[in-house]
N, C-alpha and C positions, 0 to 999 in steps of 0.2 A: 276834785270831786270824783267820787267812785261810781262807775256805771255798772249796772247789773247786766248779765248776758241777755236778758229779755229786752232791756232797753236798747242795747247795741243792735240786736236783730231788727227791732222796730225802726231804728234810725236808718240802717242800711237799706231796708225795703222802701222807705219813704224817698230816699235819694234816688234809687233806681227808677221809681215811678216818675219822679219829676224829670229825670234825664230823658226817659222815653217820650214824655209829653213834648219835650222841647224838640226831639229829633224826629218825631212823627212826620212833620212836613217835608223833611229831607228825603224820606223814602220814596216820595212821589216824583222826584226829578233824578235825572241820570247824571248830569254833569253841568256845572256852571262855568261858562267860559269867561275869561277876563275881558273887560271892555276894550274896544279897539279905537284908535284915533278916528275922528270924523273926517271923511273925504269930501272934497268939493263936488257938488252935483254936476253931472254931465247931461246936458239936455238931449244928447243923441242916444242915450242908453234906454233900453226897455226895462223898466224896474221890475216888472212881473217876471220876465225871463231870468234876469239876474238873481232874483230872489229864489226861483226854482233851482237854478244851477248851484247856487250857494248851498241850498238845503241838501241837494244830492251829494255834493262834495263833502259836506259836513258829515253826512251819514256814512259815506264810504271810507273816509279817512279816520274818523273818530271811533274810539271804543265806547260803545254805549251799553249801559247796564239796563237790561230789561227787567230783571227781578233779583231781589235779595231779601231773604227772610228778615235779616237785621243788617242795617248799614250805618256806619258812623262816618260822617264827612267833616273834614276840617278845611277851611278856606282861609288863605292868607296870602296877600301879595300876588294874587293871580295864580296861586298854586293850590291844588286841591288834593287831598288824600282821603281815600275811602277804605274802610275795612268792612268787608261783607262776610257774612257767615251764613250757614244753613242754605246750601244749594244756590249758589250765585249763578246767574245767567247773563252773559254778555254777548255782544256781537260787534263785528266790524265788517260792513258790507255784507257779503254772503258767508262770512266766516262766523261761527258760533263757538263760544267758550263757556264751559261749565266747571265749577269747582266748589269745594267746601268753604274756602276762604280766599280772599284776594286783596291786594293793595293796588289801587290805581293812582298813579302819581305822574307828575310832569305832564299833566293833561291827557297823555295817551300811552303811558307805559304801565304794564301790569305785572305784578308778582302774585302767583296763585299757589295754593297748597291744597292737598287732599282731593283725591278722585278727579284730577284735572282732565278735562276733555276738550279737544278742539275739533270742530267739524268744518271742513272746507268743501262747500258744495255737497254733492251726494257721493263723492268718490274717495275722500280722504277723512279718516278718523284717527286722532292721535290721543293716546291715554298716557298719563304719567302721575307721579306723586306730587311733583311741583313744577312750576313754570315761571320763566321770565319772558315777557312778551314786549317787544319794541313795536308799538303801534304805528310809529312814524315810518319805520322801514319795513314793517310787516314781517319781522323775523322773530322766531320763537326758539328758546332754549328749554328743553325738557330734561328733567332729572328724575332718576329713580323709577325703576319698573316701567320704562317707557315702551309703549306698543303703538306702532303705526300700522293702520289698516288701509289697504287700497285694493278694492275688489277682492281677489282671492289671495292677495299677498299680505303677509304680516311681518313687521320688522320689530324685533325685541332688542332693547339695549338699556343701559342705565343713564346714558346721556346722549341727547340727540339735538342737533341744530336743524331748524326747518325754515326755509324761506318761502313764505306764502305767495310771493310774487312769481317766483320761478318754479314753485313746487319741487324744490330740491331739498332732500333731507341728507344730512351728513353726520358722521360720527367718527370718533378718533380713539375710542377706548373699548372697542369691541361691540359686535352686534350679531344677531341671527335673523336671517330672512327665511320665511317659510312660504312655499308655493305648493299647495296641495301636499304631496308626499315628499317634496324636495325641501331640504334644509340647508341653508348656506350661512356660514359664519366667517367673520374676518375681524381684524383689529381696526381697519380704516375702511370707510365706505361712503359712497355718494349714490343716493337714490333719486333718480329723475322720475318723479311720480307721474307727471303729465306725459312723458315720453315712454313710460313703461320700461325704463332702462336703469340699471344699477351698475356701479363700478365698485369693485372691492380690491383691497390691497393689504398685503402683509398677513401671512398665516391664513390664507383663504382655504376653507374646507366646505365641500359640497357633499351632502349625504342624500342618496336617492335609493329607492328599492333596487334599481338596476345597476348602480355604480356608486363609487366614492371617489371624490376628486380633491386634490390638494394643489394649491397654486400660489404663486407670488402675487399675480395681478389677474383679475378676472372682470369681464363685463357680462352682465346677465340681462337678457330681454325677458322681463317678467310676464309679458303678454304671450309671446310665442314660445317661451320656455327654452331659450337658446343661450348657452353659455359660450362666451368668446374668450379664448385664452390669449392674454397679453403679456405673458411672461412664463417662466419655468412652471410646468404643470405636470402632475402625476395623477393618472386615473386608474383605479382598481375596479375590475369587473370580471366576475366568473373566474376567480383565481388568476386572472391575467392582469398585467399592468401596462399602461401606455404612458410614455413620457413625450412631451413636446414643449415648444416655446411659442407656438402660434397655432391658431385654428379655432374651431368651434365644435360644440356638441348640441344638436337639436334634440332635447330630451323628449319632446312631444312626438316627433316623427321618427325618433330613433336613428338619426343620421348624424354622422360626425366627420370632421376633417382635421387632421393633425399635420402641422408643418413645422419646419425649422428644427432640425436635430430630432426628428420623430423616431421613437423606438418603441418596441413591443416585447414583452416577455411573459411567458406562461410555462412554468416548469422548465423543461429543457428547450422549449421553443423560444426563439429570439428573432426579432425582425428589425430592419432599419430601412428607411427610404426618405427621399426628399419630401414626399407627400404620402400620407396614409388617409384613406377614407373608409368609413364603416357604415353599412346599411343594416340596421338591426332587424328590419322587416324581412329582408332577404337573407340575413345572417351571412353577409358577404363583406370581406375586407379586401381593399385594393391598395397595393403599394406601388407608387409611381416615382421613377427617377432614382437610379442607383439602388434599386431594391435588392435586399438581401434577406435570406431566411435560414435559420438553423434550427434543427430539431434533433438533438443528440448527435449522432453520426451523419445525419442527413443535412445537406447544404443546398441552397438554391440561390441563384442570382439571375436578374433580368432587368430590362428597362421597366417592365410592369409585371407585378405578381398579384394575381387575384385568388383569394381563398374562400371557398364555399364551406362554411363551418358545418352546416347540417349534413352535407354529402361528403365532407372531408376530401374535397377535390381542390387541387392547386393548379392554376394556369399561369405559366411563365411566358411572357410575350416580349420579343426583342432581345437578341443576344442572350438567349436563355441558357442557363447552366444548372445542372442537377447532379448531386453526388451523394452516394450512400456507401455502406461498408462493402458492397459488391461491385458497384459500377459507377461510371461517370458519363453524363450525357450532355452534349452541347447541340443546340439547334436554334432556329429562329423562334420556334414556339414549342413548348412542352406542356402537356396536360398529365398530371399525376393524380391517381386515385389512391389515397393512402389506405382506405378501408379494404380495398380489393387488391392492392399492390399492382395496379394496372397503370400503364403510361402510354402516351402516344406523342409523336412529334410531327411538326410541319416545317417545311423549309429544310435547307441542307442540314443534316443531322449527323452527329458523331457519337457513338456509344462505345465506351471503353470498359472492358471487363478483363483486366490483365490476366494472362498475356494476350487476350483477344481484343480486337477492335472492329467496329462495324460503322460504315458511313452509308448514308442514303438520303434521298430527298424527303422521305417520310418513313417513320418507324412506329409500329403498333406492337404493344406487348401486353398480354393478358395475365401475367403472373407466371406462365410456363412457356407459352409459345409466342414467338415474335415474328412479325412480318415486315420486311423492309422493301421499299419500292423506290425506283428511280436511281439509275447510275450507282448501283450498290458496290461497295468495296468492303471486303473482310480481310483481316490480317491476324496472324498468330506470330507475335514477335519472338516467342520462345523457339519456335520451329523455323522461323524465317520463311513462312508460307503466307501467300495472300491470294484472294480471289477478287477479280474486278471485271468490268465490262459486262455486267449483267443487269437486267431490268428489275429483278426481284429476288429476294432471299427469304426463306423460311428457316427459323432456327428454334430449337427446343432447349431451354435452359435445364441444366442438371444432366441431361443426356448428352450434351455437347453435340447435338445434331444440327447440321446446316445443309440446306438445299438451295443452290443457285440456279436460276433459269431465266429465260428471256434474253434476247440478244445473243452474244457469244461469251458466256462466262469464261474467264481466263484465270488459270492458276499459275502463280509465279513462285518458284522455289529457288532460293539463293543457294548456290553450290560452290563454296570457296570463291574462286576468281571468275566463275561463270554463273549463268542463270538458266534455269529450265522453265520454259513456258508451255502450258498445256491448255488447250481450248476445246470446248464441246458445247452442245446445245444445253446440256444439263450437267451440273456438278453437285455431288453429294459428299459431305464430309461428316464423319461421326467418330465417336470413341466407343468401342465395344465395352470398355470398362471405364466409366467416367472418373474413377479414382486415380487412374494413371494418365500419362500424357500420350499414349499410343493412339494415333489417328488413322482412320481408313478413308480412302477416297474412291468414289465411284464417278465415272464420266461416261456419258452417252448422249445421243449418238454423234456421229461425225467427229471423232476425236482426232485432234492434230497436236503434235508435240514438236517443239523447236528448241534446240540447244546448238551452240556454236559448232560442236563436233558430232551432233546426233540429231536426226529428225525422224519422226514416225507418224503414221496415220493408222486408224482402225475405226471400228464402229462403236466399241465399248472398251472400257479400261477399268482395272481395279488396282489400287496402290495401297499398301499397308506399311506403316512405319515400323511395325513389329519386325519384319524381315527386309524392309527396304526393297521390295520387288514390285515393279510395274508389270501388270498382266494385261496383254493386248489380245482382244477377241474380235472375231468376224473380219476376215480379210485384212490382217495387219501387214504393214510394210515398214521396215526400219532402214534408214540410210545412215551410213557412217563413212564420211570422206567419199571415196570412189566405190564403196561397196553397198549392195542392197540385200536385205534379208527379208524373206517372206515365209509364212507357214500358216497353218490353220490357227495356231495359238502361239504367241511369243511372250516370254518373260524376260524382263531386264532387271538384273540384280545390281543394286548400288552398294558400294562399300566406301564409307567416308565421303558420301555424296559424289562418287565417281562411278562410271560404268565398270563393273567387274566381270559380269558374264551375261550372255544372251542365250536363253534357252528357246529352241525352236521345235515345236511339237507338231508332227504329222505334216507331210508334204512340205518339208523344209527345203528352201531353195536360197542359195547365196549366189549373187552375181557381182563380179568385180570388173570394172572397166575404166582405166585411166583416161582413155580417149573416146569412149562411147562409140567405138567402131568395132573393136574385137572384145569379146566378153568372156572372161574366165567364169566358169560355173561349177557349183558344187551342189549336189542334190542328194537327198536322203529322206529317211523316215523321220528321224529326230536328229537335230544338230545342237551342239553346245559350242558357243564362241567365247574364248577367253581373252580378256583385255588386260593390258598393262600400260600404265601411263597414257590412257585414252587411245591406245592403238591395239589392233587385233594382233595377238601373238600365236594363238592356236585355235584350231577348229576340230572338233570331234564329231564324226558323222556315223550314226548307227542305223543300220538297216537299209538295204537297197541303195548303197552309196554309188553315185555316179559323179564324174567330173570331166570337164573340158578345160584345159589350160593352154594358153598360147605362150609358147616358149620364146625366150629372148636369148640372144648371144651376149657376149661380153660387151659389145657395142650398143646394147639395148635395142637391137633390131629383131623383128619377128622372123622366126625360122620355121615355124610350123605349130601344129596343135597336138596336144596329148589328150586322148579320150580314154578314160579308165572306168571300169565297172568292178565293184567289189562289194563284199558284205559290209565292211566297215572301213573308214578312213580316218587318219589323223594328219592334219595339215599344220605346218609351221610357217609363220609369216614374219617378214621383216620389211620395214618401210611400206606397209600395206600391200606387200606382194608375197606370193607363195615362195618360200625358200625350199621346203622339203615336204614330201608327202609319204606317209606310210599307209600301205594297203594291207588289209587283213582278209584271209580266207579266199583263196583262188581268184586273185584279181585278173582282169583282162584289160590289156592296154593296146592302144593303136595310135601311132604317130602319123600325122598327115602333113606333108610339106605345104608351105604357104601358097604355092601356085594351085594347090588342090583344096585349100582350106576354106574356100569361099562358099561352099555348098551349104545346103540346109541341114546337113548332118552335123554342123557345128553348133546346133541349138538343141539342148536337152528338152524333153517333153515338159511342158509347164513353164517354159522360159517366158518371162514378162518383165522386161526392163522398162520401168514406169517412173518417169520424172514429173509427170503431169500432176501427181498428187503430193509431190515432195515440197514441204514448206521451206522456202529458201530465205524468207525474211519473217519478221514478226507479223507483218500485215497479212501474210499468207495464211495465218491461223484464222482470219476472219472472213476473207474474201476468196472466191474461186480464182484460180490462176488463169491467165490468158492462154488458151489452148495453142495459139500460134507460137508461143514462147517456150513450150514444153515439148518433150520428146518421149514417145513410147515406142520401144523397139521389140517387135515380135517376129521379125523376118530376118533372113540372113543379111549380113552387112554387105555393102557393095565392094567389089574388087577394084578399088581405086588406088592405083599406085602413086598418084600425085599426093595422096594424103599419108601414105605409109611407106616406110622403108623396109622392103622385104629382102632377106638374105637369099642370094642365088642358091639353087638346089645343089647339094653336094654331089660329087662324082660317084658313080656306082662303086660299091665296094668299100666306101668310107662311112663312118658312123656320124650322124649329125650331132651337134652340140646343142642341147636343150637348155642348159643353164639351170635345170631343175633336178634335184636329187630325189630319186624314188626308191622305196624299199618295200619288198614283198615280205609278209609275215604270215 
C-alpha cells in the first residue's frame, strides 16, 4: 500500500496524542517505589510516629521530581526510568536540582543535561552542562562549563566532583577560583565549601591586583582571603620576587609570612632569612634568623633585618654587619637611611674605611659628619697610628678630620721596635689635602709623651707627617735618659721614625745628671741637639751661651766644676756625657774645685730639674704622679761625701785634670 505524505502526517499526529493521553497521569507522581515485604506487627511501636519518621526519611534520601513540562516514565521489575524535558525541577532534602533534561534511574541516581543547576541551601550554587548524581551517596559529578558559587567565591572548571554531605568539591583537570579581584588556578584542587577552605596542587597560579603567585601546593581561606604556602612558592610584586616553601599571605590585611628557604629579589636587591614577614599597611619587611641582604655593592647581615619601604630605612639588629664600596660596619644594631645616606649604631661598633678604622659604643653619621661615643678607638693601619682611651670622637668624611675628646685620648705610633704614646685632653687629626696621605695632629691641653728612650710634657702640641716634626708649646720639657731639655718652644724632628734633632727656641736649657746630685747645665737663647742611634751626639748653643760642667778624672771621680760663658757653644757627647766643648767669641771660664763647688753659684739662672712631670710609665700619661715619689731640684745639692767620691785638691802649682777638652774659637 502506498501512503501519501498527508496521510503519514495525520497518522503520526494521532499516535502522539494517544501517547500523551496515556502518560498524562504519570506527570502527577514523582516516583513509584517497589513493594516491600510485609513485616510482622510490633504491639509496642507507635504507628503514627513511625509513619512520620518514615515519611521524613523518604523525603531526605530520595530524589523527588517537583515539576517537569514533559516526563516519560518506564516501570519494570522495581526499576523506574524517567526522561524529563523542558525545565525539570527536582529536590533531595534541602538540595534543589534544575536542568533541561534528565534520567532518574535505580530509584535515586540522576543523569542531567542542559543548564544544570544544583542549589544546596542558600550558600552553594553549582552550574554545569551535564551531571551525574548519586542520590544514595549524595555525590555529584559535573561536566562542561562547571561553575560553583559560594558567597563571593566562584569556581570554574570543566569537571567537578562535589560531595553534598561534606560540602567538598574536588577537581583533577584544572580549575579557576575567583574571590573578588583574586583569581586562582591549579590542575588539582579541593574546595571545602563549609569550612571556607580550599587546597590546590600542581601548577598553582594566583593573580591579584597587588601580586602574582605561583606554587606547587597552596591552601586558601576563602573567607579571610589568606593563602597558605605548602610547597615551593614564588610571589611577584612591584617588580620584586619572593620565594619560600612555607608561610602565608593575608591578602585582605596585607600581611605575609615566608618560611623555609625564604628568599627575596628585586633588581640588584637580594635577601635571605629563616623567616620573612611583610606588613603591606606599614610597608615594612622583617627578616629574622640568619638574615642577609644585598643591594649591588651593599651587603647587610644580622639576626634580624627590618626594612621600611616608604622611608627606605633598614634596621639591623643582633650581630649587625653592613658593607658598601666605602666602608664596613659591625655593631649590635645598625640603622641605615638609604635615601639620605645616614646611619647610626648602638652597642659596641666597628667601622672600617681602609686604611682607617673606628670603634665605639655608638656611632652616628649624617652623610658627612660622624659622632662616635663610648670608649672610642681610631686606627690608621697605613701609618701605624691609633687613638684610644677617649669618650667621644667627631670625624668629617672627605676632609679626613677627626677630633677625640673626653677622658684622656691616647695616640699610639709604632716606630720600628719601639712605640710612641701621646696623651692629652683633646686630640685633633686631619689632612690639609685629602687627596694625599699627609696627616697633621693637634694635641691640647696637658700633653704628655712617652717613649722608652724619650719622654715629654707641654700644654699643646702640633705634629705633621709632612716634615715629621713634633712641635711642643707652653712650658715644654723633654727627657732623654739622664738629660732634661726645656725652652719656650721645642721641636723634635723624626727621621725614619727615630729622633734626629731637637730644636729649642728661646730660653733653652739642658740639664744632665747621672746621679741627680750634681747637674751639668747648658743654657742659651736657642739650642739644637743632634741625635745618632737614639743618643745625643752634638749640641749647638746660639746666643748668651752658658754652661756648668762637673769634670771627672780617669777614675770617674768628681774633681770640680767648669763654668763657661760665651756667645756660642758647640758640645760633643759620648755615652750621654760631654766629651768636648767648643766656645765661640771671647769665652770666659772658671774652674772650681769640688770642695768649693757646693755653693749656689753652681746653678745657672732658670735651673729647674723637674722629674715630677716626667712620665716614667704608660699609666703616667693618664694620672698625676705621686709627689712623694718625684724630685724637683732648684737648690744647690748637698755636700754629702758619703754619696760622692771627690778627688782631693791638687797641690799648688799643678794643673787639675778635668777630663774635658775645651777649645776657644
